[in-house]
ZARO-932452 format. One record per residue (C-alpha): residue in one letter; x, y, z. Coordinates in steps of 0.2 Angstrom, whole numbers, plus 5000, padded with zeros to 4 digits. Layout:
<recs>
AXYZ ...
</recs>
This chain:
<recs>
M559556415663 L558356325650 I558956165642 L558156095626 K558155905624 N557455815609 H556555655614 G555655615597 F553855645597 F553855755612 N555155895614 L555255915633 F555956065641 Y556856045657 I557256185669 K558856165678 G558456135696 H556756085692 T556955915682 N555155855686 M554355995677 K553955945659 I552956045646 P552355955631 N552456045615 K551056115605 R550855965593 F550355855608 K549155985615 N548355995598 I548055805598 K547255805615 E546055945609 K545455835595 P544455685604 Y543755625587 L545455595581 I545955505597 I544455395595 A544855355577 I546655315581 I546055195595 F544855105583 V546055085569 T547355025582 I546154895589 F545654835571 I547454815565 S547854725581 I546354605579 S546854575560 L548654535565 Y548054415578 A546754335567 G547954305552 E546454315541 W545654445530 P544354505532 P544554455551 I542654475553 S541054385547 V539154425548 V538054285554 E536554265542 S535454135550 S534854065566 S535653895566 M536753945581 E535454025591 H534953955608 S533254045609 T531954135599 Y532554295609 W534254375607 T535354285620 P537054355626 G538554245625 V537954145610 I537954175591 N536354265585 T535854315568 G536554485563 D538054465575 M539754495568 V541054365574 F542954385572 V543854245563 K545554175567 K546554075555 V547053895559 N548553795553 S548253625560 V546853505566 N547553535583 D547053715583 I545253675584 V544453605600 T542953495596 Y541453475606 I542053305612 Q543753375618 G542953535625 R541653425635 E543153325642 T544153475647 G542753605651 Y543253715637 S541753805629 T541353955617 Y539754035613 G538753945626 E539353765622 Y540853655622 G542153665609 N542553785595 V541453865582 I542253855565 L541853935548 Y542053825533 K541653825515 S540353705510 P540453605493 Q539453745485 G540653875491 T539453945505 I540253995521 I539553895536 I539753945554 H539453795565 R540153695579 A541553565577 I540753415586 M542153285582 Y543553245571 I543553075562 K544852975553 W545152805547 I546652685551 N546652525542 G544852535538 K544352565556 L543552725563 V544552835574 I543852985584 N545053105591 N544953125610 F543852975611 S544252885628 N542752775632 Q541752925639 T540152875647 W539153005636 L539952945620 K539652785612 V540152705595 C538852575591 G539352495575 D539252625561 C538352755572 V539152875584 V538052935598 I538353085610 N537153095625 D536353255632 I537153375620 G536753555618 F535553675626 T534153555621 H534953415631 R534453295616 N535553145611 F536553165595 S536953035582 I537753015565 N537952865554 V539752875548 S539752725537 K539552825521 F541152925526 S542252775526 G544052835521 Q543653015523 S544453115537 G543753285544 F542653375556 I540853325559 T539953495562 M538253555568 G537353715571 D536853725590 N535053765585 N534853625573 L534853485586 G533253565593 S532353585576 P530753485573 Y531353445555 V532953335559 E532853155558 Y532453055574 N533352895577 S532152785588 K533552655591 F534652775601 N533252905605 S534353025596 Y534253165582 E535353155567 A535753345566 A537453355559 D537753455543 Q538453295535 T536753215538 I535553365534 F536453425519 N537453275514 Y539053365516 P540753265518 P541753285534 V542553455534 N544453435530 L545653565536 S545853645518 A543953695519 V544153775536 V544153965535 G544553995553 V543953985571 A542654105577 F543154215592 G542254365600 Q540854455593 I539954625590 P538054605592 W536654665581 I537754775570 G537854655556 L535954675554 I536254835544 K537254735531 L535954595530 N534454715528 I535354795513 L535554625506 G533754595509 L533254745498 E534254655484 H533354485488 K535054415494 W534554375512 P533354225512 N533454205531 S532654375536 A531354295547 D532754215557 V533154365567 A533054335586 K531754445595 N532354605603 S533854615591 Y533154765581 L532754855597 Y534554825604 L535154885587 F534155045587 L534755085605 T536555055600 L536455165585 A535555305595 F536855295608 I538255315595 F537355455587 V537155555603 A538955515608 A539555585591 L538555745594 L539355785611 P540355945612 Y541955855618 N543056015617 K541856105629 I541755955641 I543655945641 R543856135644 K542556125658 F543455995668 K545156055664 P546056105680 L546356295682 K548156345680 K548956435694 
</recs>
């Protein structure tokens, strides 16, 4: 006796006395025989999931300069020119882990302590740099979030000094007197601390590499923060950047880390070959023979 039961997407046939036997209908078979459709569905599902998690649109941004690089060669686990990073919306200052907090707790992203944030500069440019500390003023006195007399962090009058910071292991310093009354994040590109062009402070044997010193930006308040960076897709953003370069809209074309274009070429070659594979034939070849 044949009994038909409707279970939504799959109409499963049950043969009385053989309830373990299930025969999917033709629609499901057709989907299984279209691998490109399955791949497309997977990618769309992943992208929608990332967008929902990020709470930001678009949930991705291309890195245009070398200010976050840790080497002249492409380095895994850090942010390189041409990488695409995902961006997650933040709702409060507490959603962002600063370098100081990360060094205290051991939390790191992209090869260094703390979160990397994307924020709008006073000129409207999107900057992607690390949040070093959050400062505020109470009754005219400087307060640094998560400061608890760490041995590597000192407040010397108007100057805040962090010893042995970054992959360069240099000392970092910033004079905060000009920011009196202003609250926000002090930010810095990982690579900027190693730059020969940043100002050297001989008194503390430190380098004043913060964005607020180099570019004379104010501390980054929450309203200027676009989001926190998470994850990345390496190299692929170089395609967009080179198109911008043809229009003379990418001034940092010389900043690309070595081997990046090689890895991009190999990735595109792999995608091209993968797209040409005869998946239907492969599936049929490995499909078990029916008895």
